[in-house]
C-alpha positions as CSV (number, residue, x, y, z in Angstrom):
1,M,209.1,205.4,106.0
2,K,210.2,202.2,106.6
3,T,207.1,201.2,108.7
4,N,205.1,202.4,105.6
5,M,206.9,200.1,103.4
6,I,206.6,197.3,105.6
7,S,202.7,198.2,105.5
8,I,202.3,198.3,101.8
9,G,204.6,194.8,101.6
10,M,202.1,193.2,104.0
11,C,199.3,194.7,102.2
12,A,200.7,193.4,99.0
13,F,201.4,189.7,100.3
14,T,197.5,189.8,101.9
15,L,196.5,190.3,98.7
16,M,198.5,187.7,96.9
17,A,197.4,185.3,99.2
18,C,193.2,186.3,98.4
19,G,194.6,185.8,94.8
20,T,196.0,182.7,95.3
21,S,193.5,181.3,97.7
22,K,190.9,182.0,95.2
23,E,192.9,180.2,92.6
24,T,192.9,177.4,94.6
25,V,189.3,177.1,95.2
26,V,189.0,177.5,91.5
27,D,191.1,174.4,91.1
28,Q,189.4,172.9,93.4
29,E,186.0,173.6,92.0
30,K,187.2,171.9,88.4
31,A,188.6,169.2,90.4
32,D,185.5,168.4,91.9
33,W,183.5,168.9,88.5
34,G,185.9,166.2,87.3
35,Q,185.0,163.8,89.9
36,L,181.3,164.4,89.7
37,S,181.5,163.6,85.4
38,F,179.1,160.6,84.1
39,R,180.0,157.9,81.9
40,E,177.5,156.9,79.5
41,T,178.3,153.4,77.4
42,L,176.0,152.3,74.5
43,Q,176.3,148.3,73.8
44,T,175.0,146.6,71.0
45,Q,172.5,144.5,71.5
46,V,172.0,141.7,69.2
47,V,168.5,140.8,68.1
48,P,167.4,137.2,66.5
49,M,166.4,138.0,62.7
50,S,163.1,137.4,62.3
51,E,161.9,135.5,58.9
52,A,158.5,135.5,56.8
53,N,158.4,133.0,54.2
54,L,155.2,132.6,51.9
55,A,154.7,129.9,49.5
56,I,151.8,130.4,47.3
57,P,151.1,128.0,44.4
58,I,150.6,130.0,40.9
59,T,146.8,128.2,40.7
60,A,145.9,129.9,43.6
61,L,147.0,133.5,42.2
62,Q,144.7,132.8,39.4
63,D,141.8,131.6,41.0
64,L,141.6,135.2,43.7
65,P,138.8,136.7,44.5
66,P,139.3,141.2,43.7
67,A,140.4,141.7,47.1
68,A,142.6,138.8,48.8
69,V,145.5,139.0,50.4
70,F,147.9,136.2,51.2
71,H,149.6,137.5,54.9
72,Q,152.4,135.8,56.7
73,S,154.0,136.7,60.1
74,S,156.9,135.6,62.0
75,G,158.4,137.9,65.1
76,Q,158.9,141.2,63.6
77,A,158.6,140.3,59.5
78,N,155.2,140.2,57.9
79,V,154.7,139.7,54.4
80,S,151.8,140.6,52.4
81,V,151.0,139.1,48.4
82,R,148.1,140.4,46.7
83,L,146.8,140.3,43.2
84,V,145.2,143.4,41.1
85,H,144.6,142.8,37.4
86,D,147.9,141.7,36.0
87,T,150.2,142.8,38.8
88,L,151.4,141.1,41.3
89,F,152.1,143.3,44.6
90,V,154.3,142.1,47.6
91,E,154.4,144.1,50.7
92,S,157.0,143.3,53.6
93,R,157.6,145.2,56.9
94,C,159.5,144.6,60.1
95,D,158.5,146.3,63.4
96,S,160.4,148.8,65.0
97,L,163.5,147.3,67.6
98,M,163.8,149.9,69.7
99,Q,163.4,148.7,73.5
């Protein structure tokens, strides 16, 4: 009977040792996963301002042919001005800054 108790005790310790070893492996995998992490840093990039200026004399607007357009560009900035009948259209754009 004593031998059976010792055998059962040894089996229990062996099973506990396997369980502990398995937990240790799981913990080690978690630790390894943490060491394999990566770091991503976002930095704001300063982009110089672009400005397009367009000066049009009033007399030039009065004498425009129907399809005439005034256009100015500087860096990423663009501006276009056109006269249609009695309405002045001003269109400005800035190109994408994605790099």
